[in-house]
N, C-alpha and C positions, 0 to 999 in steps of 0.2 A: 154110564159105562155098562153096556150090556155084557153079561158074562155067563160063565158056567155056573152050575149048581154049587160048586166048591167056592167060587168067588162070592156068590150070594150068601152062602153060609158064613164065610169069613166076614163079610160086611155086616151081617146080622150080629156077629160077635163084637165087631168094632163099635157099632152103634150102641149096643148095650154097655160095653166097657166104658165108653166116653160119657154116656148118659149117667151111669152110676157114679163115675168120678165127679162130674159136674154137680150132681145132686148132693153127694156126700160132702164135698167142699162147701157148698152153700149152707148145708145144715151145720157144719162145724163153724163156719163164719158167724152164723146167727147165734150159736151157743156161746162162742167166745165173746161176741159183742155184748150179749146179755150179762156176761161176767166182767164186763168192762176191760177185757184184755184186747184192746183195740189194735195193737200192732199185729198180733197173731190173727185176729179177725180179718184185718185188711189183707194179710198174706193169703189166708184161705180164700178170700174173695177173688184175689188175683189168680189163684189156682183154678177156681171155678170158671173164671173167664177164659183161661187157657184151655181148659177141657171143653168149654162151649165152642171155642174156635175150632178145635180138632173135631168135635162132633159135627160141626157145619161142613168141614172138609169131607168127612166120612159120608154124610148124607148126600153131599154133592156127587161123590163118586158112585153112590147107589141110586141116583135119580131114575135111571132107566130100568132098574131091577125091582122086581117084587120080592122083597126079602122074606125069607121063611120066618114064620113065627115059631120061636123056640120056647118051650116050657123052661122054667128056671133050672131044672135038673138036666136039661139037654145042652147047657153051655159047657165048654171045655175048660172049666175051672172048678176047684174044689167046693167053695162055699160062696164066695163073693167075687165080683169082678176084680181083676188084678190091680187096678188103679184106685180102688176104693179104700180109703183110709179106715183103719179099724177104730171103732168107737173106744175100745179099751186102751188104745195107744194115746188117747187125748186126755189132757187134764186141764181144768179151767185156768190153772196158773202156769201152763207151759210157756216157755219163752220162744222167741223167734228161731233160735238154733234148733230146738226140739221140733218145731213145726217144719222147718226145712229138712231135717233128718227124716221125718215121716213122709214128706212129699218126695224126697229123693228115693226112698225105698219104694214108694208107689210108682214112680216113673220107671225105675229099674224093673219092677215087676211087670209093668205093662210092656216095656221094651222086650223083656224075655218072652212074654206071651206071643207078641207079634213075630219075633224071630223064630220061635218054635213052630208057629203056624207056617211061616215061610219055608222052613226046612222040611216040614212034614208033608207038604202038598206036592202033587205032581203037576198041578195046573200052573203054567208059567205066569199068567196074568195075576193070579192070586199070590204067588210067591213074590213077584215084583212089588205088588201093592203092600203086602204084609212086611216085606223087608224095608220099604220106604217108611212105613209107620214105625217100625223098630228104630230106624235111624232118627226119626223125628223125636221119639221118646228118649233116645240116647242124647240128643242135643239138649232137650229139656233137663235131663239129669246133669249134663255137663254144666249148664248155667246155674242150676241149683247148687252144685258142688262148689262152684266159684264163689257164690254168695256165702255159703257155709264156711268156706275157708277164711272169710273176712271177719267172722264173728268170734267173740270171746267164748270160752267154755261156759257151760251152764253152771250156775252157782249151786253148790251142794245143798244150800238151804232153800232152794227154789220152792219146794213143796211144804215147807214148815208152815203150820197153821198159825196165823197172827192172833187168833182168838180161840184157843182150844176150849173145848167144853169143860165145864166145872161140875163136879159131882160132889154132893155133900158127903162127908165122911162120918 
């Protein structure tokens, strides 16, 4: 897809956003697997695969374009890409409900980023593509919400330590 400088800038953002999401979910899956939280690890692996598929779509859309190389501070987001899960939001004992809630927030954040990009541009091709990516993220969010609705609430004792530290008195 050969396009304007605005389209190239958008695609550079989309590539970074999806690469960051894929990498972060892979990292989280490895960490949770190391803590033997296999259900959540498998969920994060599936989210990494989903991000990889979207990344492939974005790269395919960008095949004819030489995307601009943006420095980290040149991206249109505050600190991290919108779909990157915060390390602080993850606990080695989190349950599937908490993982789904985290992923749902990420999908909504990515969708909002794409929708805002679509609304802010005067370039029709960029607006169309950004809006289609926003719709795709909204569909991901809808599917996550459906799964979330099927799960029981998180136990209040979820993070209690089974083997608290003992100190001599």
